[in-house]
C-alpha positions as YAML, in Angstrom:
chain: A
units: angstrom
residues:
- id: 1
  name: MET
  ca: [4.03, 1.97, -22.10]
- id: 2
  name: SER
  ca: [2.08, 3.29, -19.13]
- id: 3
  name: LEU
  ca: [2.53, 1.86, -15.67]
- id: 4
  name: SER
  ca: [-0.13, -0.25, -14.00]
- id: 5
  name: THR
  ca: [-1.67, 0.94, -10.76]
- id: 6
  name: GLN
  ca: [0.33, -1.72, -8.92]
- id: 7
  name: GLN
  ca: [3.57, -0.40, -10.46]
- id: 8
  name: LYS
  ca: [2.61, 3.19, -9.58]
- id: 9
  name: LEU
  ca: [1.90, 2.11, -6.00]
- id: 10
  name: GLU
  ca: [5.26, 0.35, -5.82]
- id: 11
  name: GLN
  ca: [6.99, 3.52, -7.04]
- id: 12
  name: ALA
  ca: [5.08, 5.71, -4.57]
- id: 13
  name: LEU
  ca: [6.06, 3.52, -1.63]
- id: 14
  name: GLN
  ca: [9.76, 3.78, -2.49]
- id: 15
  name: GLN
  ca: [9.84, 7.05, -0.54]
- id: 16
  name: LEU
  ca: [9.56, 4.91, 2.62]
- id: 17
  name: ASP
  ca: [12.85, 3.16, 1.69]
- id: 18
  name: PRO
  ca: [11.41, -0.34, 1.99]
- id: 19
  name: ILE
  ca: [13.73, -3.21, 2.78]
- id: 20
  name: GLN
  ca: [10.99, -5.54, 1.60]
- id: 21
  name: LEU
  ca: [7.87, -4.72, -0.40]
- id: 22
  name: GLN
  ca: [5.19, -7.04, -1.71]
- id: 23
  name: ILE
  ca: [2.05, -5.74, -3.39]
- id: 24
  name: THR
  ca: [-0.79, -8.04, -4.37]
- id: 25
  name: ASP
  ca: [-3.65, -6.95, -6.60]
- id: 26
  name: ASP
  ca: [-6.84, -8.35, -5.05]
- id: 27
  name: SER
  ca: [-9.19, -6.40, -7.31]
- id: 28
  name: HIS
  ca: [-10.68, -9.50, -8.90]
- id: 29
  name: LEU
  ca: [-11.96, -10.57, -5.46]
- id: 30
  name: HIS
  ca: [-13.95, -7.35, -5.05]
- id: 31
  name: ALA
  ca: [-15.39, -6.67, -8.50]
- id: 32
  name: GLY
  ca: [-18.85, -5.17, -8.34]
- id: 33
  name: HIS
  ca: [-19.17, -4.86, -4.58]
- id: 34
  name: ALA
  ca: [-21.16, -1.96, -3.16]
- id: 35
  name: GLY
  ca: [-19.14, 1.21, -2.76]
- id: 36
  name: ASN
  ca: [-16.36, 0.29, -5.15]
- id: 37
  name: THR
  ca: [-15.48, 3.46, -7.02]
- id: 38
  name: GLY
  ca: [-13.77, 1.48, -9.75]
- id: 39
  name: GLY
  ca: [-10.35, 1.63, -8.17]
- id: 40
  name: GLY
  ca: [-8.32, -1.44, -7.33]
- id: 41
  name: HIS
  ca: [-7.93, -3.37, -4.10]
- id: 42
  name: PHE
  ca: [-4.36, -4.07, -3.03]
- id: 43
  name: THR
  ca: [-2.60, -5.85, -0.19]
- id: 44
  name: VAL
  ca: [0.69, -4.25, 0.84]
- id: 45
  name: PHE
  ca: [3.37, -5.95, 2.93]
- id: 46
  name: ILE
  ca: [6.12, -3.45, 3.61]
- id: 47
  name: VAL
  ca: [9.18, -3.56, 5.85]
- id: 48
  name: SER
  ca: [10.94, -0.28, 6.55]
- id: 49
  name: ASP
  ca: [12.99, 1.45, 9.23]
- id: 50
  name: ALA
  ca: [10.58, 4.37, 8.72]
- id: 51
  name: PHE
  ca: [8.06, 2.55, 10.94]
- id: 52
  name: ALA
  ca: [10.37, 2.29, 13.98]
- id: 53
  name: GLY
  ca: [8.70, 3.66, 17.11]
- id: 54
  name: LEU
  ca: [5.38, 4.32, 15.34]
- id: 55
  name: SER
  ca: [1.96, 3.00, 16.27]
- id: 56
  name: LEU
  ca: [0.00, 0.88, 13.81]
- id: 57
  name: ILE
  ca: [-2.16, 3.87, 12.89]
- id: 58
  name: LYS
  ca: [0.86, 6.10, 12.23]
- id: 59
  name: ARG
  ca: [2.46, 3.38, 10.09]
- id: 60
  name: HIS
  ca: [-0.69, 3.09, 8.00]
- id: 61
  name: ARG
  ca: [-0.86, 6.90, 7.70]
- id: 62
  name: LEU
  ca: [2.67, 6.91, 6.23]
- id: 63
  name: VAL
  ca: [1.61, 4.34, 3.63]
- id: 64
  name: TYR
  ca: [-1.60, 6.21, 2.80]
- id: 65
  name: ASP
  ca: [0.29, 9.51, 2.56]
- id: 66
  name: ALA
  ca: [2.81, 7.95, 0.17]
- id: 67
  name: ALA
  ca: [-0.02, 6.56, -1.98]
- id: 68
  name: ALA
  ca: [-2.20, 9.70, -1.74]
- id: 69
  name: GLU
  ca: [-1.93, 10.52, -5.45]
- id: 70
  name: LEU
  ca: [-3.53, 7.16, -6.30]
- id: 71
  name: LEU
  ca: [-6.37, 7.39, -3.77]
- id: 72
  name: PRO
  ca: [-9.33, 7.13, -4.28]
- id: 73
  name: SER
  ca: [-9.44, 7.10, -8.08]
- id: 74
  name: ALA
  ca: [-6.94, 4.37, -8.96]
- id: 75
  name: ILE
  ca: [-7.01, 2.61, -5.58]
- id: 76
  name: HIS
  ca: [-10.23, 1.90, -3.72]
- id: 77
  name: ALA
  ca: [-8.78, -0.06, -0.80]
- id: 78
  name: LEU
  ca: [-5.46, -0.98, 0.79]
- id: 79
  name: SER
  ca: [-4.84, -3.80, 3.22]
- id: 80
  name: ILE
  ca: [-1.55, -2.95, 4.93]
- id: 81
  name: GLN
  ca: [1.00, -4.88, 6.95]
- id: 82
  name: ALA
  ca: [3.76, -2.45, 7.92]
- id: 83
  name: LYS
  ca: [6.70, -3.86, 9.88]
- id: 84
  name: THR
  ca: [10.14, -2.82, 11.00]
- id: 85
  name: PRO
  ca: [13.12, -5.06, 10.21]
- id: 86
  name: ASP
  ca: [13.38, -6.02, 13.91]
- id: 87
  name: GLU
  ca: [9.80, -7.30, 13.88]
- id: 88
  name: LEU
  ca: [10.73, -9.92, 11.28]
- id: 89
  name: LYS
  ca: [13.29, -11.56, 13.53]
...
């Protein structure tokens, strides 16, 4: 059985040692819009110590780098919330 894109994304993001990880497939909300290359749209909520001391842009870059193998063919767009454990308190 092959993995879904969401499962592949979840596996790829494990390299960031997430304490919490939620991935939502929002593809059905974007079907047929201009510019969609056929890949999915996903919302990622990830909590990791890897984001400590990093700007928002650098946090997003870490997520994009981890998911690079899936972009842009399997994933068209990511909406990312990247937090440190301290930011949840």
